[in-house]
N, C-alpha and C positions, 0 to 999 in steps of 0.2 A: 802557452808553451807545453803544458802537460799533454794536451790533445795531439800536438805535433810530435811529441816524444812517443806517445802511445802508438800513433799511426805511422811512424817512420817518415814524417813529412820534413825532410831535410831542408827544402827550400823555404818552407814556412818558418822553421826554426831559425834559419840563417837570417831571414828578414826580421824576425823578432829581436835577434841579437843585435843587428845593425840599428835597431830602434832603441838600443840600450836597455833591454829587459834584463833583469837580474838573473844570471844563470845559476845562482845558488839558492834561489827562492824555493822554499819548501812548501809542500802541501800539508794537509791536516795530519797525515801519517808520518810526516817528517821526511818524505822522499824528495830528493833534489831532482831536477830534470835529468841528470845523468843516471840516477838510480832508476827512474821511470823508463828511460830509453833502453837501459840495459835489461831490465826485467821484461820488456816487450820485444827484445831482439831487434831493436831499431838501429841497425848497424851504422847507417849513414849519419844518423843523428848523434850516436855515441861518438863517432870519430870527429864530427863537427864540434861537439862540446869539449872533447879532449884538446882539440886544436885551439879552442878559445880559453883554455886554462881551467876548465871545470875541476873542482877538487875530487880526487879519487878516494881518499881515505876518510870518508864520512860515513855515518850510519844514520838510519832512520829511527823513529821512535821505538821500534821493536829491537833495535840493536843490530839490524841487518846492514851489512856493507853493500857497496855496489857489486862486488864479486859474489857475495852470498845471495843477493837477489837474482843476479844473472844465472847463478847455478840452480837456484830453486825454480824459477819460472822458465828458464831456457831449456830445462831438461824434462819438464812435465809433458806427458803424452799429448794432452789436448793443445798445449802451446806448440809442440812440435808439429802436429797436424796443421795447425793454423798457419805456420810459417814455411811449410814444405815448398809451396809454390814459389816463395820469395827467395829462400836460401838454399834450395837444392836438397841434397840427400839428408834424410832425417838424422843420420849419425853425425852430421857436421853442425847441427843447429846450435848446440850449446856453446861450442868453442868459437863460433862466429863472433860473439860479443866478448866473451871472456878473454880471448887471445889479444885483441887490441889493448884492453885495459892493462893486462899484465905487461905488455911491451912498454907501456907508459910508466911502469914502475909501481903499480899498486901493491900493497903488502897483502898477499893472499891470506896471511895469518890473522887478519882482523876477524874477530869473532862476534857472533850475535849475542843477544842478552841471555840466550840459553847455552852459550859457549860452543855453538856449532860453527865450525869454520866453513868456508866455501867448499872445501874438498869433502868434508863430512856430508854436506847437503847434496853435492853433486853425486856422491857415491850411493846415495839413497834413491835419487830420482832420475839420474842421468844415464846416457849412453857412455861409451868409452871416451869420446873426444873431449868432453868438458873436464873431467878429472885429470885426464892426461895433460891437458893444457895447464891446469893448475899445478900439477906436480913438476912439469917442466919449467913453470914459472917460479918454483922454489918453495911451494907450500910443504910443510912437514907432513910426511905420510903417516907418522905415528902420533899426531896431535889427538888428544882425547877431549871429548865434550864433558858436560857436567855429570853425565852418567858413567864416565870413564870409558866410553866407547870410542874406538878409533875408526877411521875410514874403512879399514878392513872388516871390522865388526859389521858395519852396515851393508857393505857390498856382499859379504858372505850371507847375511840374513836374507837379503832380497834376491839372491841368486844372480848377481851381476858377474858372470864368469869372466868376461873380458876385463872388467875393472879389477877384479881380484888378481888376475894374472899380471896386470900392469903394476898394481901395488906391490905384489911380491917381487917382481922384477926390479922395483925401485926400493928394495930393502925394507918393506913393511914388516914389522915384527909380528910373528904369529903367536907370540907368548904374552902379548899385552892383555891384561885382564880388566874387564869392566868392573864397576863397583859391585855388581852382582856376583863377580867371580868367574863369569863366563868368558871364554876366549872365542876367537872367530870360528874355530873348528866346531864349537858347540852351537853357535848360531846357524852355521850351515847345516848341521845335523838336525836341528830343530825343524827346519823346513824341508829337509830331504833333498838338499842340493848336492847330489852325489858327486858330480864332476868337481865342484869346489872342494868338497871333503877330500877327494883324491889329491887335488892340487896342494892343499894345505898339509895333508898327512904326509905326502912325499917329502916335504921340507921340514917336517916336525921331528923333534927328538923324543917327544913323549905324548903319544896319542891317548895315554891313560891318565892325563892330568884331570884332577877332580876339582869341581867348584866347591864352595863352602858346605853345601849340603851333601857332598859326596858323589854327585852325578858325574858321569863321564860322557863323552860324546856318544859312545855306543849305547849307554843307558838311555840317553835322550832319543836317539834314533829308534830304539826298540819300543820305547813308551809311545811314540807317535806313529809307529807302523811303517817306517821308511826302510823297506827291505834292501834296496840297492845300496843305500847309504850304510846300513849295517854291514852288508857284505864288504863294502870298501874298507870300513874300519877294521873288520876282522882280518882282512887281507893285509892291513897295515899293522897288524899285531896288537890290536886292542884286546884287552883281557875280557874273556866272556864271563868271568865270575866276579869281577870287581864290584863290590857292593857299595851302596850309598850310606848315609849316616843312620839310616834305619835298618841297614842290613839287607836291603832289596837288591838283588842281582839283575842284570839285563833280562834274564829268563823270567824272573818274577814280573818285571815291568811289562814284558810282552804277553805273558800269561794273563795278567790282570786286565789287559786291554784286548784280549782275544786276537792277537796278531799271529795266526797260525803259521804262515810261511816263515816268519822270523823265529818262532819257536823251533821249527824244523831246522833252520840254519844254525841256531845256537847249539842245539843238541848235536848236530852233525860235526860241530867244531869243538866238542868236548865239554860243553857246559854241564856243571853238576846239577843234575835234575832234582835231587833231593835236598839241595842246599836250603837252609832255613834262615829267615830274617831274624832280627833281634826280638821280634814278637813271637818267634817260634813257628811261624807259618812258612810253608814252602810254596812252590809254584802250583802244585796240584791243589792245595788248599785254597789259594787265592782264586784259581779258576773255578773251583767248586762253589765257593761263596757267591760268585757272580753268575753261576749257571751257564758257564761257557762249555757246553757239551762237547763241541769239536776239539777244544783245547784239552779237556779232561781225557777224551779218547786218545788223542795223540800222545799225551804224557804217559798214559798207561801203556800204550804200544811201545814207547821208548824206555819202559822199565821203571817208571816212578813207583816208589814204595807206597802201596795203598794203606799199609798199616802204620805209617809214620805218624807219630803223635805230636801235637802242639804242646805248649807249656802247661795247659790245663788237661792234658790227656786226650784231647779231641782229635779224632782222625778225620780224613776227608769225608767219610760217610756220615760221621756225627754232624759235621758242618752242613752237609747237603740236607740232612733231615731237619736240622734246626732252622735252616734258611728256606725250607720247603721247596728245594730244587729237585722236583720229582724225577725229571729226566736224568739228572746226574745220579740220583739214588738208584735208578734202574740200571744205569751204566756201571756203577760201582758194585752193586749187590752180587751179580753173577760171578764176580771174581773171588768170592768166598774169603773176604777178609776175616779177621778174628771178630766175629759178631758179638762176642762177649766183652769186648773192650769197654771199659767204663771211663768216663771223664772224671775229673776230680770232684765234679758235682754229683757223681753217681749216675749220670745219664748214659743209657746205652744208645739205642738208635730210634 
């Protein structure tokens, strides 16, 4: 029976059923014939088993239900390619199996052992049709898994623009926080999915929401160098100077990681170039320590205070000398800072 379910052999499966084979017999992984047929997109066999009264609301040894398995396997790229010839357009592959099961009354909310609903799985690996079928079948769009992540979190993280739009149209909450404190907007910013950032930001009331360590969506975009995403967030009125728990601003995040175009963007939108973190270091000092010559040059062009001192009295030039960043030393020296500045340790340059 398993082979028939895997291969979509409806005639073989029917013959076995007529010979009184047990349709709820499980394999070593705890999969019933229905789970196997669903996970292989064997539509005819799925419908046959449903007609014969196969139990829908069962789970395998991993806690995955029929719907969860169908969502997981039916939406994977390799499985989609395998079944394109049989089921038509790639975009319809997932819902081919999920649809009939929902119509038969399966509870889409049955979760796996990791608390992932079928919708959560479909939003990670699928095209639009499978999660759409699940939502129309009644699955909660705001259900969270054991990490506190909702379907919107996963769709935003993986850049599933169509799925994000569908979830938002079906009242998905943009303010749901995962256990990490991150919201979907932050997930989209992390991977630079600018279109999704724009979609969520347009519906959001507070794009400056901070996670427990103080990061905002803009800080995340600046840290990872996503220029278009940063631009979208600034356009949506994200604060260019909101700092994290360590006092690091978006400009410091960008400077520390040498994201020159983002630095240019932030400064053009009024970022405080000399703002210091709780450690007393500003963007110029952070760029200097790492030897980011182009960043140092840009910050100086934009008016960074070369004589700004850290908590121990160190200037950018002190830092450049201590870190042996010779190219930065050359860049800073012609600007004639106060060469007699001493640090609290009495070090000049």
